[in-house]
C-alpha positions as CSV (number, residue, x, y, z in Angstrom):
1,M,0.0,0.0,0.0
2,Q,3.1,2.2,0.0
3,L,2.1,3.0,-3.6
4,Y,-0.4,5.4,-2.2
5,N,2.2,7.5,-0.4
6,N,1.4,6.1,3.1
7,T,-2.0,7.6,3.0
8,E,-5.1,5.7,3.9
9,A,-6.0,3.6,0.9
10,T,-9.5,3.4,-0.4
11,L,-11.4,0.1,-0.4
12,D,-11.1,0.1,-4.2
13,N,-7.3,0.5,-4.0
14,I,-7.0,-2.3,-1.4
15,W,-9.1,-4.6,-3.4
16,R,-7.2,-3.9,-6.6
17,T,-3.9,-4.6,-4.8
18,V,-5.3,-7.9,-3.4
19,E,-6.4,-8.9,-6.9
20,N,-3.0,-8.2,-8.4
21,V,-1.2,-10.2,-5.7
22,W,-3.7,-13.1,-6.0
23,A,-3.3,-13.1,-9.8
24,G,0.5,-13.5,-9.5
25,T,0.3,-16.2,-6.9
26,T,0.6,-19.9,-8.0
27,S,-1.3,-22.8,-6.5
28,S,2.1,-24.2,-5.3
29,E,2.8,-21.0,-3.3
30,V,-0.6,-21.2,-1.7
31,A,-0.2,-24.9,-0.8
32,R,3.3,-24.3,0.6
33,S,2.1,-21.5,2.8
34,F,-0.5,-23.8,4.4
35,V,2.2,-26.5,5.0
36,L,4.5,-23.8,6.5
37,A,1.7,-22.5,8.7
38,F,1.0,-26.0,9.9
39,R,4.7,-26.7,10.7
40,I,5.1,-23.4,12.6
41,M,2.0,-24.1,14.6
42,R,3.3,-27.6,15.4
43,L,6.6,-26.0,16.6
44,I,4.6,-23.5,18.8
45,I,2.6,-26.3,20.3
46,E,5.7,-28.4,21.0
47,E,7.2,-25.4,22.8
48,D,4.0,-24.9,24.9
49,G,3.3,-21.5,23.3
50,Y,6.7,-20.1,24.1
51,N,8.5,-18.3,21.2
52,S,12.1,-18.4,22.5
53,W,12.9,-20.3,19.3
54,L,12.5,-17.1,17.4
55,A,15.7,-15.8,19.1
56,T,17.7,-18.0,16.8
57,G,16.2,-16.6,13.7
58,T,13.4,-17.6,11.3
59,P,12.6,-21.4,11.5
60,H,13.4,-23.3,8.4
61,C,10.7,-25.9,8.2
62,N,12.0,-27.6,5.1
63,V,8.9,-27.1,3.0
64,R,11.0,-26.5,-0.2
65,Q,13.1,-29.6,0.6
66,D,10.1,-31.8,1.2
67,Y,7.7,-30.9,-1.6
68,I,7.7,-30.5,-5.4
69,D,5.6,-28.0,-7.3
70,T,2.8,-29.4,-9.5
71,P,0.3,-27.5,-11.8
72,N,-2.3,-27.9,-9.0
73,G,-0.3,-27.4,-5.9
74,I,2.5,-29.5,-4.4
75,R,3.3,-33.1,-3.7
76,P,5.8,-34.8,-1.4
77,K,9.2,-35.5,-2.9
78,V,9.8,-39.2,-3.4
79,V,12.7,-40.3,-1.3
80,I,14.5,-43.5,-2.4
81,N,16.7,-45.1,0.2
82,V,19.3,-47.3,-1.4
83,E,20.7,-49.7,1.1
84,E,23.9,-51.6,0.2
């Protein structure tokens, strides 16, 4: 909304900005955001609501490492364990 010189944006300007962002967002990005939110909530629950883990920086929840983009969202990466 800084496009509007830090003034109060009108409802039309807000909606236009939302539509532009949404039009440029892929299904994969939306799906990854849900997985990331779930993993962060799990971390918060495991820490009994304390957020001291934020002191070490942003948590890397390995969403990019664990999932592959598809035309309709994401899917888990296939991991093949080759035992010798």
